[in-house]
C-alpha positions, 0 to 999 in steps of 0.5 A: 499499500503507498500511504502517500496516494490519497486515492488509496487511501480513499478508496480504502474509505468508501469501502470500509464504509461500504462493508460497514453499511452491508454489515448494517443492511444484513443486522437489519435484514436479521432484527426485522426476521425476526418480527415477521417472524412473530419471534420464532429467529434470533433477535438482533438490534436494530441499526440506527444507522440504516436511517441514512437511506431514507433522505427524503424523510429526512429532509421533511424531518429537516424542515419539521426541525427548522418550522417547528424544534420537533426531533423525530424521534422516530427516526433521529439517526436520519435527520443526523447522518442528512445534516451532516452530509450536508455539512461535510458537503459546506465544508469539504466539497461533494464528499462524501459522493466520493468518500462515503457513498456506496452507490458512488462506490459501485458507481467507481468500480462500475467506470473502472471494470469498463475502462478494463474492458474497453480500454477507455471511457464513453463520454456523452456529446457535449450537448446532451451531456448539460441537457441531461445534467438537468434531470438531476436538478429537475428530482430535485426542484421536485422533491425540496417543492414537495417538501419544503415548500407544499406541505404544510406544518399539520401535514409534517406533524402527521406523515411523522406520527403516521406508522407509515414512516414510524415503518419506513426504514422497513419498507426500504429494506422491502425494496432491496429483499422483495425487489419487483422484476421492474425495479431490477430492470431499471438497476441492472439497465443504469448499472450496464450504462454505468460501466460505459458512461463514467459514473452515470447515475451521479452525474445525471440522475442524484438529486441527493448528489445535486443537493451537495453539490449546491451545497458544496458550491460555498466550500472553502476547500478547492483543488489549486493550481500553480500556473507557473509549474503547470506543464499542461499536461492534460493529465488532471483532466482527463482522469478526472471522474468529474470530466472537469478542465482541472487544467485550465482552472485557477482553482476548481470550483464546480458544484461537479466537483466530489473532492475525489483529489484523482487529479491531484494525485496524477499530477505529474508535477510537483506541488502543481496541483492541490488542494487548498483552503480557499486558494492556500494549498494544504497537504492532500492528508488534510483534507482527508482528516476533515473529512474523517473528523465531520463525518464522525463528529455528526454522528458522535454529537447525535448519539451524545444529544441521544438523537441517534436511537429509536423511540420505537419500542420493541411493542411496537415493532411487535405492532409495526413490522406485521402490517407493512404490507399495508402502508 
């Protein structure tokens, strides 16, 4: 392992988090199975981290918290993680996408497989690329309008106290364990396209990434280029997963930048590309440290303030889990 290679550290962190997400999913599935079997299967504790897969509900929770001061007790970790990821974007660009997101991890694996198979990744025509990128912002606008603008306070309270929201994590689990043929075909289709076109889902369709990108515009961290020592070899631009023209910029401020630092790692000229705080160059490890500290700090803050574990009791799950198909 090359300990000076920031890309190695990032990929290691990515896959460690991916493994953690799989472990959470398995533990949660075993937890649900206990109640679905009416107590016949062994009992496993419910892992709060699975609530990270409830971003739309977390947006509802965030609005309720900001407008009424009500902190959702059913899925508090969902709100904690959502706010943490927004904070990560504000501070350390869209680092969630390239350092933490399990979907982003799989997307990166797929396009790397495609590059091995075809010797390259293909690019969509520039005019079509611009048009397709609008899709994720259109999806984001739809959810923001639905939740932030169209949902009154009374509707917020009704939603957050309803059995449907209480058991939303179980319904999310069933999406994967009882997947319909249509859903499976759509996912396989997106995976196949992502082999050919780099980060297809992330680049064109992910509303979560679009939201984080807008927040990341205000991040003080950005990749900076020293024009004096740059040889215009173009290696940084060719290696950029977000397809940014890094070699033409003094500083990369694009909302598409995920802070993966691939361009920094690929630059052949010493001290020419670096991550910077505003325009002050810093060692790459400092950015990685910020990413880890903000993520860990958000989770720890949720735990220490009592906003991590659900208020739902064993008896609540005994009552709600058998009802899930009717909700």
